C-alpha positions in Angstrom: -219.0 58.8 -92.5 -220.9 56.5 -90.2 -220.4 53.0 -88.9 -218.5 50.6 -91.3 -218.6 46.8 -91.7 -215.6 44.9 -93.1 -216.7 41.8 -95.0 -213.9 39.1 -94.8 -214.3 36.3 -97.4 -210.8 34.9 -97.4 -209.2 32.6 -94.8 -207.3 34.2 -91.9 -204.0 32.6 -92.7 -202.1 32.8 -96.0 -203.6 36.2 -96.7 -203.3 39.5 -94.8 -207.0 40.4 -95.5 -208.4 39.2 -92.2 -205.6 40.8 -90.3 -206.1 44.0 -92.2 -209.9 43.9 -91.6 -209.4 43.5 -87.8 -206.9 46.4 -87.7 -209.1 48.6 -89.8 -212.1 47.9 -87.6 -210.0 48.9 -84.6 -209.1 52.2 -86.2 -212.7 52.8 -87.0 -214.0 52.2 -83.5 -214.7 55.9 -82.9 -217.3 55.9 -85.7 -218.4 52.3 -85.1 -217.2 49.1 -86.8 -217.8 45.4 -87.3 -216.3 42.5 -89.0 -218.6 40.1 -91.0 -217.2 36.7 -91.8 -218.4 35.0 -95.0 -217.2 32.2 -97.2 -213.6 31.2 -96.2 -213.5 34.1 -93.8 -215.5 32.0 -91.4 -212.3 30.1 -90.4 -211.5 33.1 -88.3 -214.5 32.1 -86.1 -212.7 29.0 -84.8 -211.6 29.2 -81.1 -208.2 27.8 -81.6 -206.7 30.9 -83.3 -203.1 31.4 -82.3 -200.7 34.4 -82.3 -201.6 37.8 -83.6 -205.0 36.8 -84.8 -206.2 35.6 -81.4 -204.7 38.7 -79.8 -206.6 41.0 -82.3 -209.9 39.1 -81.8 -209.8 39.7 -78.1 -208.0 43.1 -77.9 -211.0 45.1 -79.0 -214.2 43.7 -77.5 -216.1 46.7 -78.8 -215.8 45.4 -82.4 -218.9 43.4 -83.4 -217.8 40.2 -85.1 -220.4 37.9 -86.7 -220.2 34.9 -89.1 -222.5 33.6 -91.8 -223.8 30.3 -90.5 -224.5 28.7 -93.9 -220.9 29.4 -94.9 -219.8 27.6 -91.7 -222.1 24.7 -92.4 -220.7 24.4 -96.0 -217.2 24.0 -94.5 -218.3 21.6 -91.8 -217.4 24.0 -89.0 -220.6 23.9 -87.0 -219.3 21.0 -84.8 -216.0 22.8 -84.0 -215.4 25.0 -81.0 -216.2 28.6 -82.0 -214.7 31.7 -80.5 -217.0 33.3 -77.9 -216.3 36.7 -79.7 -218.1 35.6 -82.9 -221.9 35.5 -83.3 -223.3 33.1 -85.9 -226.2 34.5 -88.0 -228.4 32.9 -90.6 -228.8 34.4 -94.1 -231.5 36.9 -93.2 -229.9 38.0 -89.9 -226.5 38.3 -91.6 -227.8 40.6 -94.4 -229.9 42.6 -92.0 -226.9 43.2 -89.7 -224.8 44.4 -92.7 -227.6 46.7 -93.8 -227.4 48.5 -90.5 -224.0 50.0 -91.5 -223.5 53.0 -93.6 -220.5 51.7 -95.4 -219.1 48.2 -96.3 -215.6 47.3 -97.2 -215.0 43.9 -98.8 -211.6 42.5 -97.7 
């Protein structure tokens, strides 16, 4: 097994999916891991995260976290403060980054 990317398409609160993806990415650090935020998952990119989500975002700086910029624009999030842990990527860059991983898990 090689590097794995976890695609999060649900919001960070009200579901355990984003929390699970961040934890799973931490467990997969020895083989390489990333978290890709898409659709409602981009809400995790906001800088004002509180509690355990904020702790997880910053606890493992080795985890690559990137967000789909068009998903953010659709939700009006581009004018908000974004976490410095999250890199915004356009459609092409987002797909290319995901293709760089051997496995993908949709959360």
